[in-house]
ROKE-276290 format. One record per residue (C-alpha): residue number from 1; residue in three letters; x, y, z. Coordinates in steps of 0.001 Angstrom, whole numbers. Last residue first. Layout:
ROKE-276290
+-----+-----+---------+---------+---------+
|   i |  aa |       u |       v |       w |
+-----+-----+---------+---------+---------+
| NUM | ALA |       X |       Y |       Z |
...
+-----+-----+---------+---------+---------+
//
This chain:
ROKE-276290
+-----+-----+---------+---------+---------+
|   i |  aa |       u |       v |       w |
+-----+-----+---------+---------+---------+
| 193 | GLU |   -8964 |  -18653 |  -43773 |
| 192 | SER |   -6683 |  -21081 |  -41450 |
| 191 | GLU |   -5268 |  -22874 |  -44257 |
| 190 | ALA |   -3255 |  -20163 |  -45708 |
| 189 | PRO |   -2095 |  -19035 |  -42238 |
| 188 | THR |    -804 |  -22609 |  -41893 |
| 187 | ALA |   -2726 |  -24977 |  -39502 |
| 186 | LYS |   -1199 |  -26097 |  -36148 |
| 185 | PRO |     392 |  -29760 |  -37059 |
| 184 | ALA |   -1210 |  -31749 |  -34078 |
| 183 | TYR |     388 |  -32642 |  -31234 |
| 182 | TYR |    1191 |  -36693 |  -30228 |
| 181 | GLY |     228 |  -39142 |  -28032 |
| 180 | LYS |    1144 |  -41404 |  -25617 |
| 179 | ARG |    4543 |  -43124 |  -27194 |
| 178 | ALA |    4695 |  -46901 |  -27980 |
| 177 | ARG |    5800 |  -49532 |  -26570 |
| 176 | VAL |    4618 |  -52838 |  -28038 |
| 175 | ARG |    5092 |  -56144 |  -26548 |
| 174 | VAL |    4659 |  -58973 |  -28650 |
| 173 | GLY |    3562 |  -62336 |  -27030 |
| 172 | GLY |    -228 |  -63068 |  -28247 |
| 171 | VAL |   -1473 |  -60858 |  -31219 |
| 170 | ASN |   -4150 |  -58408 |  -31078 |
| 169 | CYS |   -1575 |  -55569 |  -30283 |
| 168 | ARG |   -1904 |  -52158 |  -29118 |
| 167 | ILE |   -1512 |  -48311 |  -29479 |
| 166 | ASP |   -2938 |  -45821 |  -27593 |
| 165 | ILE |   -3754 |  -42347 |  -28317 |
| 164 | ALA |   -3497 |  -38960 |  -26552 |
| 163 | HIS |   -4137 |  -36132 |  -28939 |
| 162 | TYR |   -2376 |  -32842 |  -27740 |
| 161 | SER |   -3605 |  -29356 |  -29505 |
| 160 | GLY |   -1486 |  -27731 |  -32758 |
| 159 | ASP |   -4628 |  -26780 |  -33805 |
| 158 | LYS |   -4927 |  -28279 |  -37237 |
| 157 | LYS |   -8373 |  -30165 |  -36751 |
| 156 | ALA |   -8429 |  -33858 |  -36257 |
| 155 | ASN |   -9496 |  -35604 |  -39903 |
| 154 | LEU |   -6671 |  -38028 |  -39654 |
| 153 | GLY |   -4099 |  -40821 |  -40860 |
| 152 | TYR |   -2495 |  -43148 |  -40209 |
| 151 | ALA |     810 |  -43920 |  -39489 |
| 150 | LEU |    3117 |  -46704 |  -38150 |
| 149 | SER |    6584 |  -46844 |  -37694 |
| 148 | TYR |    8673 |  -50361 |  -36481 |
| 147 | GLN |   11305 |  -50218 |  -34507 |
| 146 | GLY |   13058 |  -53294 |  -34585 |
| 145 | LEU |   16673 |  -51232 |  -34809 |
| 144 | ILE |   16325 |  -48247 |  -32462 |
| 143 | ASP |   15065 |  -51644 |  -29401 |
| 142 | GLU |   18911 |  -53028 |  -29474 |
| 141 | ARG |   20663 |  -50479 |  -29979 |
| 140 | ILE |   18686 |  -49506 |  -27012 |
| 139 | SER |   18890 |  -52557 |  -25094 |
| 138 | ARG |   22898 |  -52429 |  -25980 |
| 137 | PHE |   23629 |  -48347 |  -24152 |
| 136 | ALA |   21278 |  -50102 |  -20932 |
| 135 | ASP |   24056 |  -53617 |  -21932 |
| 134 | ARG |   26801 |  -50487 |  -21701 |
| 133 | ILE |   25962 |  -48368 |  -19119 |
| 132 | GLU |   25586 |  -51563 |  -16925 |
| 131 | GLY |   29613 |  -52903 |  -18120 |
| 130 | PRO |   30335 |  -49259 |  -17129 |
| 129 | LYS |   29004 |  -50404 |  -13297 |
| 128 | ALA |   26917 |  -46589 |  -11916 |
| 127 | ARG |   24194 |  -48565 |  -10430 |
| 126 | PRO |   22121 |  -49108 |  -13774 |
| 125 | SER |   18299 |  -48223 |  -13702 |
| 124 | PHE |   17518 |  -48167 |  -17493 |
| 123 | PHE |   14069 |  -46766 |  -18753 |
| 122 | ALA |   12126 |  -46786 |  -22649 |
| 121 | GLY |   11390 |  -44557 |  -25512 |
| 120 | GLY |    7901 |  -44480 |  -26484 |
| 119 | THR |    7941 |  -40237 |  -25675 |
| 118 | GLU |    5470 |  -40708 |  -22641 |
| 117 | GLU |    7715 |  -43673 |  -20850 |
| 116 | ALA |   10877 |  -41861 |  -21498 |
| 115 | PHE |    9702 |  -38666 |  -20615 |
| 114 | LYS |    8124 |  -40587 |  -17674 |
| 113 | LYS |   11098 |  -43081 |  -16297 |
| 112 | LEU |   13311 |  -38948 |  -16695 |
| 111 | VAL |   11127 |  -36954 |  -14179 |
| 110 | PRO |   10072 |  -40463 |  -11745 |
| 109 | PHE |   14196 |  -40907 |  -10861 |
| 108 | ASN |   15161 |  -39298 |   -8261 |
| 107 | SER |   18724 |  -40207 |   -7539 |
| 106 | TYR |   19862 |  -37919 |   -4819 |
| 105 | GLU |   22306 |  -40828 |   -2739 |
| 104 | THR |   22895 |  -41788 |   -6322 |
| 103 | GLN |   21907 |  -44412 |   -8732 |
| 102 | VAL |   22884 |  -43678 |  -12653 |
| 101 | GLY |   19481 |  -43637 |  -14586 |
| 100 | ILE |   19270 |  -44308 |  -18332 |
|  99 | GLY |   16773 |  -42782 |  -19796 |
|  98 | TYR |   15960 |  -43440 |  -23645 |
|  97 | ILE |   14300 |  -40598 |  -25055 |
|  96 | LEU |   12361 |  -41102 |  -28712 |
|  95 | VAL |   12236 |  -37433 |  -30176 |
|  94 | ASP |    9306 |  -36614 |  -32396 |
|  93 | GLY |   10159 |  -33088 |  -32239 |
|  92 | ARG |    6297 |  -32086 |  -30622 |
|  91 | GLN |    7055 |  -34978 |  -28427 |
|  90 | ALA |   10400 |  -33943 |  -26911 |
|  89 | ALA |    9384 |  -29905 |  -27157 |
|  88 | GLU |    6540 |  -31395 |  -24568 |
|  87 | LEU |    8433 |  -33158 |  -22845 |
|  86 | ALA |   10311 |  -29692 |  -21765 |
|  85 | GLU |    7646 |  -27444 |  -21276 |
|  84 | GLU |    5468 |  -30049 |  -18742 |
|  83 | LYS |    9295 |  -30337 |  -16806 |
|  82 | ARG |    9199 |  -26720 |  -16542 |
|  81 | VAL |   11937 |  -24931 |  -18294 |
|  80 | LYS |   14225 |  -22384 |  -16081 |
|  79 | SER |   16088 |  -26027 |  -14739 |
|  78 | GLY |   18674 |  -26301 |  -11398 |
|  77 | THR |   17665 |  -28920 |   -9459 |
|  76 | ASP |   16421 |  -32173 |  -11497 |
|  75 | TYR |   17307 |  -35073 |   -9636 |
|  74 | GLY |   17491 |  -37787 |  -12260 |
|  73 | ASP |   20546 |  -39012 |  -11514 |
|  72 | THR |   21877 |  -39119 |  -15185 |
|  71 | ILE |   22443 |  -40674 |  -18396 |
|  70 | VAL |   19628 |  -38908 |  -21448 |
|  69 | VAL |   20225 |  -41030 |  -24464 |
|  68 | MET |   17874 |  -38946 |  -26977 |
|  67 | VAL |   16328 |  -40299 |  -30409 |
|  66 | LYS |   15700 |  -38697 |  -33665 |
|  65 | ARG |   14735 |  -40410 |  -36694 |
|  64 | GLY |   13932 |  -38815 |  -39813 |
|  63 | ALA |   15121 |  -35301 |  -41022 |
|  62 | GLU |   16492 |  -33137 |  -38345 |
|  61 | HIS |   14927 |  -29801 |  -37858 |
|  60 | LYS |   13072 |  -30163 |  -33747 |
|  59 | LEU |   17286 |  -32583 |  -33101 |
|  58 | LYS |   19398 |  -29931 |  -32213 |
|  57 | GLU |   17847 |  -25958 |  -31223 |
|  56 | GLU |   14611 |  -28005 |  -29563 |
|  55 | ALA |   14712 |  -30736 |  -28578 |
|  54 | ALA |   18866 |  -30548 |  -27208 |
|  53 | LEU |   17765 |  -27334 |  -25113 |
|  52 | TYR |   14202 |  -29039 |  -24314 |
|  51 | VAL |   15669 |  -31999 |  -23012 |
|  50 | ALA |   18862 |  -30498 |  -21132 |
|  49 | ASP |   16370 |  -27261 |  -19407 |
|  48 | HIS |   14900 |  -30128 |  -17850 |
|  47 | LEU |   17778 |  -31647 |  -16025 |
|  46 | ALA |   19461 |  -28847 |  -15260 |
|  45 | THR |   21362 |  -29863 |  -12349 |
|  44 | SER |   23634 |  -28690 |   -9974 |
|  43 | GLY |   27183 |  -28453 |   -9898 |
|  42 | GLY |   29045 |  -31228 |  -10710 |
|  41 | ALA |   30158 |  -34127 |  -12945 |
|  40 | LYS |   32521 |  -33778 |  -15928 |
|  39 | LEU |   32780 |  -34742 |  -19421 |
|  38 | ARG |   35042 |  -34166 |  -21828 |
|  37 | GLY |   36029 |  -37882 |  -22273 |
|  36 | LEU |   32464 |  -37898 |  -23017 |
|  35 | GLY |   33378 |  -35634 |  -25983 |
|  34 | SER |   36788 |  -37530 |  -27098 |
|  33 | LEU |   34115 |  -40881 |  -27311 |
|  32 | LEU |   32725 |  -38755 |  -29908 |
|  31 | ASP |   35317 |  -37105 |  -31573 |
|  30 | ASP |   36461 |  -41100 |  -32381 |
|  29 | HIS |   33584 |  -42519 |  -33795 |
|  28 | ASN |   33295 |  -40113 |  -36059 |
|  27 | GLN |   29206 |  -39888 |  -37099 |
|  26 | THR |   29694 |  -36461 |  -36200 |
|  25 | PHE |   26687 |  -33876 |  -35189 |
|  24 | ASP |   28221 |  -31297 |  -32160 |
|  23 | GLN |   30514 |  -32148 |  -29466 |
|  22 | VAL |   30397 |  -30738 |  -25893 |
|  21 | LEU |   27525 |  -28714 |  -26099 |
|  20 | ASN |   26532 |  -26790 |  -23224 |
|  19 | VAL |   23684 |  -27146 |  -20624 |
|  18 | ASP |   24310 |  -24503 |  -17758 |
|  17 | SER |   23980 |  -26099 |  -13984 |
|  16 | ASP |   24915 |  -29292 |  -15057 |
|  15 | PHE |   24418 |  -30640 |  -18164 |
|  14 | GLN |   26717 |  -32070 |  -20964 |
|  13 | MET |   25258 |  -32875 |  -24452 |
|  12 | ILE |   26933 |  -34817 |  -26136 |
|  11 | LEU |   26332 |  -34942 |  -30512 |
|  10 | ALA |   25276 |  -38529 |  -32628 |
|   9 | LEU |   24786 |  -39154 |  -36437 |
|   8 | ASP |   22892 |  -41534 |  -38155 |
|   7 | LYS |   23219 |  -43405 |  -41667 |
|   6 | LYS |   26335 |  -43381 |  -43285 |
|   5 | PRO |   27796 |  -46077 |  -40720 |
|   4 | ARG |   24702 |  -46906 |  -38813 |
|   3 | LEU |   25574 |  -45419 |  -35272 |
|   2 | ILE |   24595 |  -47752 |  -32240 |
|   1 | ASP |   28752 |  -49986 |  -31889 |
+-----+-----+---------+---------+---------+
//
């Protein structure tokens, strides 16, 4: 129910000791359900690698709104990529991360929460019950459908550096959730001259 017909695509990646593409981009609901059915938990958890690879290899060159939903216990035990590199890849790719924290004896959610907060997404922590995970997906859908885009011109240098932003609303009763900053584009060689 999250995908809008003829507008949205989804893919499924699994991460344990490795990161694997289970189902490439599709709008076909049955293909996605089949992909979910093939997921198997086990081994270590390469959370940072999964976020980095999804942002860099699958979402970076996609147009439009990019959303990553990460379902995990949050305890990274096997990544080669640092959490800062994973977050930067998501931020540079304009990817919103929504984290669904599945509680286990090893749960550790601070990094997943940071990924969500820094990219303008949200974090949900169900207790691994299917109904609560469904509720988290419903909340994500409502959040995505209720989003507005804000654009503004900058006179910043095109140096690829990170710029923090703070967005506030002067109207009472309005909730603002936005990413914490952005990376400026890098100047092309022609612009540098």
